[in-house]
C-alpha positions as semicolon CSV with decimal commas, in nm:
position;residue;x (nm);y (nm);z (nm)
1;M;13,505;0,569;12,241
2;A;13,336;0,844;12,050
3;Q;13,482;1,202;12,084
4;R;13,266;1,451;12,283
5;L;13,359;1,791;12,137
6;H;13,214;2,131;12,287
7;L;13,213;2,461;12,136
8;V;13,216;2,779;12,376
9;F;13,106;3,097;12,226
10;G;12,915;3,417;12,317
11;G;12,831;3,762;12,253
12;E;12,610;4,053;12,328
13;L;12,250;3,990;12,307
14;I;11,965;4,228;12,194
15;D;11,743;4,146;12,492
16;P;11,909;3,955;12,796
17;S;11,584;3,743;12,812
18;K;11,632;3,609;12,468
19;T;11,907;3,453;12,265
20;V;11,934;3,677;11,975
21;F;12,276;3,836;11,913
22;R;12,309;4,204;11,857
23;N;12,570;4,162;11,585
24;V;12,662;3,799;11,468
25;D;12,988;3,926;11,334
26;D;13,101;4,011;11,675
27;I;13,032;3,655;11,823
28;H;13,332;3,552;12,027
29;I;13,441;3,188;11,970
30;V;13,622;3,094;12,291
31;G;13,721;2,747;12,146
32;I;13,644;2,386;12,098
33;F;13,706;2,150;12,389
34;P;13,746;1,787;12,422
35;N;13,515;1,736;12,717
36;Y;13,233;1,913;12,916
37;E;13,454;1,988;13,217
38;T;13,712;2,196;13,028
39;A;13,437;2,372;12,818
40;H;13,254;2,458;13,145
41;S;13,572;2,597;13,289
42;A;13,637;2,819;12,973
43;W;13,258;2,914;12,973
44;K;13,266;3,002;13,343
45;A;13,598;3,223;13,287
46;E;13,431;3,427;13,008
47;A;13,107;3,466;13,199
48;Q;13,273;3,593;13,496
49;R;13,496;3,810;13,281
50;T;13,189;3,990;13,125
51;V;12,960;3,966;13,437
52;D;12,915;4,373;13,445
53;N;12,742;4,355;13,102
54;A;12,404;4,211;13,142
55;H;12,365;4,171;12,773
56;M;12,668;3,957;12,742
57;R;12,595;3,569;12,744
58;Y;12,825;3,272;12,667
59;F;12,703;2,922;12,580
60;I;12,825;2,569;12,560
61;A;12,732;2,376;12,226
62;H;12,758;2,000;12,235
63;L;12,910;1,946;11,895
64;H;12,909;1,574;11,931
65;R;12,531;1,584;11,948
66;L;12,528;1,707;11,568
67;R;12,644;1,353;11,473
68;D;12,457;1,022;11,490
69;E;12,730;0,781;11,519
70;E;12,493;0,489;11,474
71;Q;12,439;0,588;11,111
72;L;12,655;0,553;10,809
73;A;12,604;0,931;10,731
74;S;12,437;1,168;10,971
75;P;12,191;1,434;10,827
76;T;12,469;1,696;10,910
77;E;12,713;1,497;10,680
78;E;12,463;1,485;10,386
79;L;12,421;1,854;10,384
80;G;12,779;1,894;10,253
81;A;12,736;1,632;9,983
């Protein structure tokens, strides 16, 4: 069974209607989670914690989608070669 990793991260955006961070150095990495359910719980906790700041946004990135398990080497792996 393939592992389904999810990254939860967030930070302050320049404009709440876009996804451009004000300062990339200040991005908060919440963590990497083994399934969507735990990632969603972590995302929700951070989103609720920062609800008073309209410019703060948290995201869930599906890390497992960066890999194509059907190929010997995915394009992501080839970048590091």
